[in-house]
C-alpha positions as CSV (number, residue, x, y, z in Angstrom):
1,M,12.5,-9.3,4.6
2,K,11.8,-13.0,5.1
3,I,13.2,-15.3,2.4
4,K,10.3,-16.7,0.4
5,I,10.7,-19.8,-1.6
6,I,8.8,-20.0,-4.8
7,L,7.1,-23.3,-4.6
8,A,5.7,-23.5,-8.1
9,W,7.7,-25.4,-10.7
10,L,7.5,-24.0,-14.2
11,S,8.8,-26.6,-16.7
12,L,8.9,-27.9,-20.2
13,T,9.2,-31.7,-20.2
14,L,11.5,-33.2,-22.9
15,I,12.0,-36.9,-23.7
16,S,15.5,-37.4,-24.9
17,G,18.4,-39.9,-24.6
18,C,20.8,-37.1,-23.7
19,A,21.7,-36.6,-20.1
20,A,20.1,-33.7,-18.4
21,S,22.1,-31.0,-16.7
22,S,21.2,-29.2,-13.4
23,T,23.2,-26.5,-11.7
24,R,22.6,-24.0,-8.9
25,C,24.1,-20.6,-8.0
26,Q,23.7,-17.7,-5.7
27,I,23.7,-14.2,-7.2
28,E,23.0,-10.8,-5.8
29,G,19.3,-9.8,-6.2
30,Y,17.7,-6.4,-5.8
31,L,17.6,-6.5,-2.0
32,G,19.9,-9.4,-1.2
33,P,21.2,-12.9,-2.2
34,M,19.1,-15.0,-4.6
35,E,19.6,-18.7,-5.2
36,I,18.4,-20.2,-8.4
37,E,18.5,-23.6,-10.2
38,V,18.5,-24.3,-13.9
39,R,17.9,-27.6,-15.6
40,S,18.5,-28.3,-19.3
41,Q,18.6,-31.2,-21.8
42,N,19.6,-31.3,-25.4
43,Q,20.4,-27.6,-25.3
44,R,16.9,-26.7,-24.2
45,I,15.9,-25.2,-20.9
46,T,13.6,-27.6,-19.1
47,E,13.2,-26.2,-15.6
48,L,13.9,-22.9,-13.8
49,R,13.5,-22.3,-10.1
50,V,14.1,-19.5,-7.7
51,L,14.9,-21.3,-4.5
52,S,15.2,-18.3,-2.3
53,H,15.4,-14.5,-2.4
54,E,15.2,-11.4,-0.2
55,D,13.3,-9.1,-2.6
56,T,9.8,-7.9,-1.8
57,A,7.9,-11.1,-2.1
58,E,4.5,-9.6,-3.1
59,I,6.2,-7.8,-6.0
60,A,9.0,-10.2,-7.0
61,D,7.2,-13.6,-6.8
62,P,4.6,-13.0,-9.6
63,A,7.3,-11.2,-11.7
64,F,9.6,-14.2,-11.4
65,A,6.8,-16.6,-12.4
66,E,6.0,-14.5,-15.4
67,F,9.6,-14.1,-16.5
68,I,10.4,-17.8,-16.1
69,A,7.3,-18.8,-18.0
70,Q,8.3,-16.6,-20.9
71,V,11.9,-17.9,-20.9
72,L,10.7,-21.5,-21.0
73,E,8.1,-20.7,-23.7
74,Y,10.5,-18.9,-26.0
75,Q,13.8,-20.6,-25.0
76,T,15.7,-17.3,-24.8
77,L,16.8,-14.7,-22.3
78,Q,15.8,-12.1,-24.8
79,I,12.8,-11.4,-22.6
80,D,11.8,-8.0,-21.3
81,A,11.9,-7.6,-17.5
82,V,8.5,-7.6,-15.9
83,A,7.3,-4.0,-15.3
84,G,7.5,-3.1,-11.7
85,A,10.2,-5.6,-10.9
86,T,12.9,-4.7,-13.4
87,E,15.9,-5.0,-11.1
88,S,14.8,-8.3,-9.7
89,C,14.2,-9.8,-13.2
90,Q,17.5,-8.5,-14.5
91,A,19.3,-10.2,-11.5
92,L,17.4,-13.4,-12.3
93,R,18.4,-13.1,-16.0
94,R,22.1,-12.8,-15.0
95,G,21.9,-15.9,-12.8
96,I,20.2,-18.0,-15.5
97,E,22.8,-16.9,-18.1
98,R,25.6,-17.9,-15.8
99,L,24.2,-21.4,-15.2
100,L,23.3,-22.0,-18.8
101,K,26.9,-21.2,-19.8
102,R,28.1,-23.7,-17.2
103,Q,25.9,-26.2,-19.0
104,G,27.6,-25.5,-22.3
105,F,25.2,-22.9,-23.8
106,T,26.7,-20.3,-26.1
107,D,25.7,-16.6,-26.2
108,E,23.6,-17.3,-29.3
109,Q,21.8,-20.1,-27.6
110,C,21.2,-18.0,-24.4
111,F,19.9,-15.0,-26.4
112,R,18.0,-16.6,-29.3
113,P,15.9,-14.0,-31.2
114,L,12.2,-13.9,-30.3
115,P,9.8,-15.2,-32.9
116,E,8.5,-12.5,-35.3
117,T,5.2,-10.9,-34.3
118,P,2.4,-12.3,-36.4
119,A,0.7,-10.1,-38.9
120,K,-1.6,-7.6,-37.3
121,Q,-5.1,-9.1,-36.8
122,E,-8.3,-7.4,-35.9
123,E,-8.1,-6.0,-32.4
124,P,-10.0,-8.1,-29.9
125,L,-12.9,-6.3,-28.1
126,K,-13.9,-6.8,-24.5
127,T,-16.9,-5.0,-23.1
128,Y,-17.5,-4.0,-19.4
129,D,-19.6,-1.5,-17.6
130,V,-16.6,0.0,-15.9
131,V,-12.9,-0.2,-16.9
132,V,-10.4,0.8,-14.2
133,I,-6.8,1.7,-15.3
134,G,-4.4,0.9,-12.5
135,G,-4.2,-1.9,-10.0
136,G,-3.0,-0.1,-6.9
137,G,-5.0,0.8,-3.8
138,A,-7.1,3.4,-5.5
139,G,-7.9,1.3,-8.6
140,L,-8.8,-1.8,-6.6
141,T,-11.0,0.1,-4.2
142,A,-12.9,1.7,-7.1
143,A,-13.2,-1.7,-8.8
144,V,-14.7,-3.4,-5.7
145,S,-17.0,-0.5,-5.0
146,A,-18.4,-0.5,-8.6
147,A,-18.8,-4.3,-8.6
148,Q,-20.7,-4.1,-5.3
149,Q,-23.1,-1.8,-7.1
150,G,-23.7,-4.5,-9.8
151,A,-21.3,-3.3,-12.5
152,S,-19.2,-5.6,-14.6
153,V,-15.6,-4.4,-14.0
154,A,-12.2,-4.8,-15.6
155,V,-8.9,-3.6,-14.0
156,L,-5.9,-3.0,-16.3
157,E,-2.6,-3.2,-14.6
158,K,0.6,-2.7,-16.7
159,T,2.9,-4.6,-14.3
160,G,2.9,-8.3,-13.4
161,S,1.4,-7.8,-9.9
162,L,-1.2,-5.7,-8.1
163,G,-0.2,-3.0,-5.6
164,G,1.4,0.0,-7.2
165,N,2.7,2.4,-4.6
166,T,0.2,1.2,-1.9
167,I,1.9,-2.2,-1.5
168,R,5.2,-0.3,-0.9
169,A,3.8,2.1,1.6
170,T,3.9,2.3,5.4
171,A,0.1,2.5,4.9
172,M,-0.9,4.6,7.8
173,Y,-4.6,5.5,7.4
174,N,-5.7,8.8,9.0
175,C,-9.2,9.2,10.4
176,V,-10.9,10.4,13.5
177,D,-11.6,7.4,15.8
178,D,-13.2,8.2,19.2
179,A,-13.2,4.5,20.2
180,L,-9.4,4.3,20.0
181,Q,-8.4,7.9,20.6
182,R,-10.6,8.7,23.7
183,P,-9.0,6.1,26.0
184,L,-5.6,7.6,25.1
185,N,-6.8,11.1,26.0
186,I,-6.4,12.2,22.4
187,A,-8.7,15.1,21.6
188,D,-9.6,15.1,18.0
189,S,-12.4,16.1,15.6
190,E,-13.3,16.2,11.9
191,Q,-12.8,19.9,12.0
192,L,-9.3,19.6,13.4
193,F,-8.5,17.0,10.8
194,F,-9.8,19.3,8.1
195,E,-7.8,22.3,9.3
196,E,-4.5,20.4,9.6
197,T,-5.0,18.8,6.1
198,Y,-6.0,22.1,4.5
199,N,-3.3,24.2,6.2
200,G,-0.7,21.4,5.7
201,G,-1.2,21.9,2.0
202,H,-0.7,25.6,2.3
203,Q,-4.4,26.1,1.5
204,K,-3.8,25.2,-2.1
205,A,-6.4,22.5,-2.2
206,K,-10.1,23.0,-2.8
207,P,-11.7,23.2,0.7
208,E,-14.8,21.2,-0.4
209,L,-12.6,18.3,-1.6
210,V,-10.6,18.4,1.6
211,R,-13.8,18.3,3.6
212,I,-15.0,15.2,1.8
213,L,-11.7,13.5,2.5
214,T,-11.6,14.3,6.2
215,S,-15.4,13.8,6.9
216,Q,-15.6,10.5,5.1
217,A,-12.3,8.9,6.1
218,D,-13.9,6.8,8.8
219,E,-16.3,5.4,6.2
220,G,-13.4,4.4,4.1
221,L,-11.8,2.6,7.0
222,A,-15.0,0.8,7.8
223,F,-15.3,-0.2,4.1
224,L,-11.8,-1.8,4.3
225,Q,-12.6,-3.6,7.6
226,E,-15.8,-5.0,6.1
227,L,-13.7,-6.5,3.3
228,G,-11.5,-8.2,5.9
229,L,-8.7,-5.7,6.7
230,Q,-7.6,-6.1,10.3
231,I,-6.6,-2.9,12.1
232,D,-4.1,-2.6,14.9
233,T,-5.1,-0.9,18.1
234,V,-2.1,1.4,17.9
235,I,-2.8,5.1,17.1
236,D,0.2,7.0,15.7
237,N,1.0,10.5,14.5
238,C,1.9,10.7,10.8
239,L,5.1,12.7,10.1
240,G,3.8,16.2,9.7
241,G,0.6,15.7,11.6
242,E,-0.3,17.5,14.9
243,H,-2.8,14.9,16.2
244,A,-2.4,11.2,16.5
245,R,-5.0,9.7,14.3
246,G,-3.0,7.3,12.1
247,H,-4.2,3.7,11.9
248,Y,-2.1,0.7,10.9
249,S,-3.1,-2.6,9.5
250,K,-1.8,-5.7,11.4
251,A,1.1,-5.9,8.9
252,H,2.0,-2.2,9.4
253,N,2.5,-1.9,5.7
254,G,0.5,-1.9,2.5
255,T,0.7,-5.6,1.7
256,D,-2.5,-6.6,3.5
257,F,-4.4,-3.7,2.1
258,I,-3.7,-5.1,-1.4
259,Q,-4.3,-8.7,-0.3
260,V,-7.7,-7.8,1.1
261,L,-8.7,-5.7,-2.0
262,G,-7.4,-8.4,-4.4
263,D,-9.4,-11.0,-2.6
264,A,-12.5,-8.8,-2.7
265,C,-12.1,-8.3,-6.4
266,A,-12.1,-12.1,-6.8
267,R,-15.2,-12.5,-4.7
268,E,-17.0,-9.7,-6.6
269,G,-16.1,-11.1,-10.1
270,V,-13.8,-8.3,-11.1
271,D,-11.6,-9.3,-14.1
272,L,-7.9,-8.5,-13.4
273,Y,-5.7,-8.0,-16.5
274,L,-2.0,-8.0,-15.5
275,N,0.8,-7.0,-17.8
276,T,-1.8,-5.0,-19.7
277,K,-0.7,-1.5,-20.4
278,A,-3.4,1.2,-21.2
279,E,-2.1,3.2,-24.2
280,A,-5.0,5.5,-25.2
281,L,-8.5,6.6,-24.2
282,L,-11.0,5.9,-27.0
283,Q,-13.5,8.6,-27.9
284,D,-16.5,9.0,-30.2
285,D,-17.0,12.0,-32.5
286,S,-18.4,14.1,-29.7
287,G,-15.4,13.5,-27.5
288,A,-17.1,11.2,-25.0
289,I,-14.9,8.5,-23.6
290,L,-15.9,5.1,-24.9
291,G,-13.1,2.9,-23.5
292,V,-9.4,2.1,-23.5
293,A,-6.9,0.7,-26.0
294,A,-4.4,-1.5,-24.2
295,A,-1.4,-3.6,-25.0
296,H,-1.3,-7.2,-23.8
297,E,0.9,-10.1,-24.9
298,R,2.1,-8.4,-28.1
299,Q,-1.4,-7.4,-29.2
300,T,-3.8,-4.5,-28.8
301,I,-7.1,-5.1,-27.0
302,Q,-9.9,-2.6,-27.0
303,F,-11.9,-2.4,-23.8
304,E,-15.3,-0.9,-24.2
305,A,-16.6,0.9,-21.0
306,R,-20.4,1.3,-21.2
307,R,-20.6,3.4,-18.0
308,G,-17.2,4.9,-17.7
309,V,-13.4,4.7,-17.4
310,I,-11.7,5.3,-14.1
311,L,-8.2,6.6,-14.2
312,A,-6.3,5.3,-11.1
313,T,-2.8,5.3,-12.5
314,G,-1.1,7.3,-9.7
315,G,1.5,10.0,-10.1
316,F,4.8,10.4,-11.9
317,G,7.4,10.3,-9.2
318,Y,9.6,7.8,-11.0
319,N,9.5,9.8,-14.3
320,V,12.5,12.2,-14.0
321,E,11.8,14.0,-17.2
322,M,8.1,14.6,-16.2
323,R,8.8,15.8,-12.7
324,M,11.6,18.1,-13.9
325,H,9.1,19.6,-16.3
326,Y,7.2,20.9,-13.3
327,D,10.1,21.3,-10.9
328,Q,13.6,21.7,-12.3
329,S,15.2,20.8,-8.9
330,L,13.8,17.2,-9.0
331,T,16.7,15.8,-11.0
332,G,17.7,12.2,-11.5
333,D,20.2,12.6,-8.6
334,L,17.2,12.6,-6.2
335,L,16.5,9.1,-4.9
336,C,12.9,7.9,-5.3
337,S,10.9,5.5,-3.3
338,N,8.0,5.3,-5.7
339,A,7.1,2.1,-7.5
340,P,9.1,1.9,-10.8
341,G,5.8,2.0,-12.7
342,T,4.9,5.4,-11.4
343,L,5.5,7.2,-14.7
344,G,2.5,9.4,-15.2
345,E,1.1,7.7,-18.3
346,G,-2.5,8.1,-17.1
347,I,-2.0,11.9,-16.8
348,V,-0.6,12.0,-20.3
349,M,-3.5,10.0,-21.7
350,A,-6.0,12.3,-20.0
351,E,-4.3,15.4,-21.3
352,A,-4.4,13.9,-24.8
353,V,-8.2,13.9,-24.7
354,G,-8.5,17.4,-23.3
355,A,-8.3,17.0,-19.6
356,S,-7.0,20.1,-17.8
357,L,-4.2,19.8,-15.3
358,I,-3.9,22.0,-12.1
359,N,-1.3,22.2,-9.3
360,M,1.1,19.9,-11.0
361,E,4.1,21.8,-9.6
362,Y,3.2,20.9,-6.0
363,I,5.3,17.8,-5.5
364,E,5.8,16.7,-1.9
365,L,9.0,15.0,-0.8
366,Y,8.9,12.6,2.1
367,P,12.2,12.2,3.8
368,M,11.7,9.0,5.8
369,A,11.0,6.4,3.1
370,D,13.2,3.4,2.2
371,I,14.3,3.9,-1.5
372,Y,14.2,0.1,-2.1
373,D,10.7,-0.9,-1.0
374,G,9.1,2.5,-0.3
375,R,8.2,1.8,3.4
376,T,9.2,4.0,6.3
377,A,12.9,3.7,6.9
378,Q,13.9,1.3,9.6
379,F,15.5,3.9,11.8
380,H,12.3,5.9,11.8
381,S,10.7,3.7,14.5
382,Q,9.0,4.3,17.8
383,R,12.2,3.3,19.6
384,D,14.7,5.6,18.0
385,Q,12.8,8.0,15.8
386,P,14.5,11.4,15.4
387,R,11.3,13.4,14.7
388,H,10.3,14.3,18.3
389,S,13.0,13.0,20.7
390,R,16.2,14.6,19.4
391,Q,17.2,17.9,21.0
392,H,19.7,20.6,20.4
393,A,20.7,23.1,23.1
394,G,17.8,21.7,25.2
395,R,15.1,22.4,22.6
396,P,13.2,19.8,20.7
397,L,14.5,19.6,17.2
398,Y,11.3,18.2,15.8
399,P,8.3,19.6,17.6
400,R,4.8,18.6,16.4
401,R,4.7,20.9,13.3
402,R,4.0,20.5,9.6
403,R,6.8,19.0,7.5
404,P,8.0,22.2,5.9
405,R,8.5,23.9,9.3
406,R,10.3,20.8,10.6
407,A,12.6,20.9,7.7
408,G,13.3,24.6,8.2
409,R,14.1,24.0,11.9
410,S,16.5,21.1,11.3
411,D,18.5,22.4,8.3
412,P,20.4,25.2,10.1
413,Q,21.4,23.2,13.1
414,P,25.1,22.9,13.7
415,G,26.9,19.7,14.0
416,T,26.4,16.2,12.5
417,W,24.4,13.1,13.5
418,F,24.9,9.6,12.3
419,C,22.7,6.6,11.7
420,V,24.7,3.3,12.0
421,F,23.3,0.2,10.4
422,D,25.1,-2.8,11.9
423,R,23.2,-5.6,10.2
424,R,21.5,-6.4,6.9
425,R,17.8,-6.2,6.6
């Protein structure tokens, strides 16, 4: 992870005869060292800067900016961590506290109580044609598509940054692509894609939906490319696939997917509401969905959706209680590479207004993801990947088979193998 310096200064200017204090320190962030600077004058915090860090920049930078802005506004560390970057914000809080105490601040001055919430006022109302809940890859794609059709669109994202699980993903995009596959002598077709997808899910999915996915995947890729996404010429085989049809973006992760979609939202006039948590779907007496009630900056806002609400809130992989409700084996001891905001609130909201849920117990586990940023683990590379090249007794340990069969083949093998990491990220 490249160290990224936050260039923006967030400050409160004070005019005082007292000398200002300025100190720096290095602390351990979520993924590595973080260097911060704090300036104060007259027992007030005047400037905070994150000079360098190794956390995921696309997630941490906007969270740091939001957290710092609130600390400066309220003059207290009694600020909630920004959703989606909790560990990073908590590390920043610890560093700020350390430096403030070096400058003579007491515990009471570091953790002043927040001002009381003002008396409840009439809930603001905002009206759009379409309201999208969730600012990940699915939500942003839906928002851009609706806006291109002439709709006014709002996206509600509960965390301080866009991306969801998509920005943390390896982001391999599967679709049949004769132009890239044929020169590599890769024989593929939409029918093969359908069969592998349907059979890979143990034939539990609705075939007509799988058919839509596999037959229109090339259109989805073209849509992203038209928005500006640059695709690498590499064709790869996704873990569990039998044919190489996986496309990578130039970054080989989800960051540029989100960058391209976010830029498209700006061009199309989509309104993005960050730190805005949808709390309930609003209905009329007949049960029709009218909009969304959401919490933003200590108040509730009603978003009216004249033409519909789109739920794009993702799954619930980070919600231990919810996943154990459907599968008792998925305890808190199981490490999770999902974004911390993947808690299933959208599913709960939908169920509260009568939505039926199916196949909730089918939860796939992916063994090669990095638990810190969600991307494919570093040792799972073309150079040293274990999935096809490792052998035992002269037989391939990971032939081109679906994931459950691979797991069944590797578990009973005798002996032990090691991965040695001889440097930091």
